[in-house]
C-alpha positions as CSV (number, residue, x, y, z in Angstrom):
1,M,6.8,14.0,-3.5
2,P,3.5,12.9,-4.8
3,Q,1.1,10.6,-2.2
4,G,-2.0,10.1,-1.1
5,T,-3.1,9.0,3.0
6,H,-6.6,7.8,3.2
7,T,-8.2,6.5,6.3
8,L,-11.5,3.7,7.1
9,S,-12.5,3.0,10.2
10,V,-12.8,-0.7,10.8
11,P,-15.1,-3.1,12.6
12,L,-12.3,-4.7,13.9
13,S,-10.1,-5.5,16.6
14,I,-6.6,-4.0,15.8
15,E,-5.6,-7.4,16.6
16,T,-7.5,-8.5,13.9
17,I,-6.5,-6.2,11.5
18,W,-2.9,-7.0,12.4
19,E,-3.4,-10.1,12.0
20,F,-3.3,-9.7,8.1
21,V,-1.6,-7.2,7.3
22,Q,1.2,-8.6,9.4
23,D,1.3,-10.7,6.0
24,M,2.9,-8.4,3.3
25,N,1.2,-12.4,0.9
26,N,-2.5,-11.0,2.0
27,W,-2.6,-7.1,0.4
28,A,0.6,-7.7,-2.1
29,P,-2.4,-8.5,-4.5
30,L,-4.6,-6.3,-3.3
31,V,-2.3,-3.3,-4.9
32,P,-4.1,-1.4,-7.6
33,G,-3.0,-3.4,-11.3
34,Y,-1.5,-6.4,-9.4
35,I,0.5,-9.0,-11.6
36,E,3.0,-10.6,-9.2
37,H,5.1,-10.3,-6.2
38,E,7.8,-12.0,-4.9
39,I,9.0,-12.7,-1.2
40,L,12.8,-12.6,-0.8
41,N,12.8,-12.7,2.8
42,E,11.2,-10.7,6.1
43,N,11.4,-7.6,5.6
44,E,12.1,-7.2,1.3
45,S,9.4,-7.8,-1.5
46,T,9.4,-7.6,-4.7
47,W,5.8,-5.9,-6.8
48,A,4.9,-6.0,-10.1
49,F,1.5,-4.2,-10.8
50,K,0.3,-2.8,-14.1
51,G,0.5,1.3,-13.5
52,D,-2.7,3.3,-15.5
53,L,-1.6,7.1,-15.6
54,G,-3.9,7.9,-17.9
55,F,-1.9,8.4,-21.1
56,M,-0.3,5.1,-21.3
57,K,-0.2,1.9,-18.7
58,K,2.8,1.4,-17.8
59,T,4.1,-1.9,-15.9
60,V,5.4,-1.4,-12.5
61,K,8.3,-3.4,-10.8
62,L,8.9,-2.2,-7.5
63,K,11.7,-3.3,-4.0
64,I,9.7,-3.1,-0.7
65,D,11.5,-2.9,2.2
66,I,9.7,-3.1,6.0
67,K,11.7,-0.7,7.7
68,E,9.1,-1.3,10.8
69,W,7.3,-3.6,11.7
70,N,5.0,-2.4,14.8
71,E,3.1,-5.2,16.3
72,P,-0.1,-4.5,16.2
73,S,-0.2,-0.9,15.3
74,A,1.6,-0.4,12.1
75,V,4.5,-1.9,9.3
76,I,5.8,1.3,7.4
77,F,8.3,0.2,4.1
78,D,10.6,2.7,1.5
79,L,9.5,1.4,-2.0
80,S,12.2,1.3,-4.8
81,G,11.6,1.1,-8.7
82,L,13.6,-2.3,-10.0
83,S,12.2,-1.7,-13.8
84,D,12.2,2.5,-13.2
85,N,13.5,5.6,-11.7
86,F,10.8,5.5,-8.4
87,K,11.3,5.8,-4.9
88,G,9.4,6.9,-1.8
89,G,7.4,4.9,1.0
90,G,4.9,4.5,3.0
91,Y,2.6,2.1,5.8
92,F,-0.1,1.4,6.6
93,K,-1.2,2.2,11.1
94,A,-3.7,0.9,12.7
95,E,-5.6,3.4,15.8
96,K,-7.8,1.2,17.9
97,V,-10.9,2.6,19.0
98,S,-12.5,-0.3,20.8
99,D,-12.8,-3.6,21.3
100,N,-14.6,-3.8,17.8
101,E,-13.0,-0.6,16.4
102,T,-10.5,0.6,14.5
103,L,-8.7,3.2,12.5
104,M,-6.4,2.1,10.4
105,T,-4.8,4.6,8.0
106,G,-3.2,3.9,4.7
107,N,-0.4,5.7,2.8
108,L,1.7,6.4,0.0
109,D,4.7,8.4,-2.0
110,I,6.0,8.3,-4.9
111,T,8.4,10.2,-6.5
112,A,10.2,9.9,-10.3
113,G,13.1,10.5,-10.6
114,G,15.6,10.8,-14.3
115,M,14.9,13.2,-16.2
116,M,11.5,12.5,-17.2
117,G,11.1,12.9,-13.5
118,P,8.8,16.8,-13.3
119,M,6.2,15.2,-15.7
120,V,6.1,12.0,-14.9
121,N,5.5,13.2,-11.3
122,Q,3.1,15.7,-12.5
123,I,1.0,12.8,-13.2
124,L,1.5,11.2,-10.2
125,V,0.0,13.7,-7.8
126,K,-2.9,12.2,-8.7
127,F,-2.7,8.1,-9.3
128,V,-0.5,8.2,-6.1
129,P,-3.6,9.1,-4.0
130,Q,-6.2,7.3,-5.6
131,T,-3.6,3.6,-5.4
132,A,-3.2,4.5,-1.8
133,T,-7.1,5.0,-1.5
134,E,-8.0,1.8,-3.3
135,L,-5.9,-0.1,-1.9
136,T,-6.8,1.0,2.3
137,E,-10.7,0.3,0.9
138,A,-9.0,-3.4,-0.8
139,I,-7.5,-4.1,2.4
140,V,-10.6,-2.7,4.3
141,T,-13.0,-4.9,2.2
142,K,-10.2,-8.0,2.3
143,L,-10.6,-8.3,6.1
144,C,-14.4,-7.2,6.5
145,E,-15.2,-10.2,4.1
146,D,-12.7,-13.0,5.4
147,N,-14.4,-12.1,9.1
148,N,-18.6,-12.5,8.3
149,V,-18.3,-7.9,8.6
150,P,-20.4,-5.2,7.0
151,V,-18.2,-3.3,5.2
């Protein structure tokens, strides 16, 4: 199963981070290759982004189902492909280090199914960890910019 996890130290309180991640409108546009997203309800949304798989660029549409909102420490979600045979999930977790420092971890796993699944999964082994890292770093950068804190 192609997956990636990335952890960063953030010079902000866990409450400040929660305030940001509890609203998908804040972080959906930070997904690498973002095109658009639509909030269906508190726990469901659809996202479209352009994935650069090396030999081709592909527009991917996913449905995101939030499984848990664990204030202030975690958002856990499942994802399923609307345009392609993908399934997976991920999370954002925050761990308080001090009043003004939090460890933030982003995790993403995506597996392709169907006849092309084995070939696509070989590409996803590199793509998914890179996407998890880029998204986590983009969220931390945006949080720091919004709060006037050096990255």
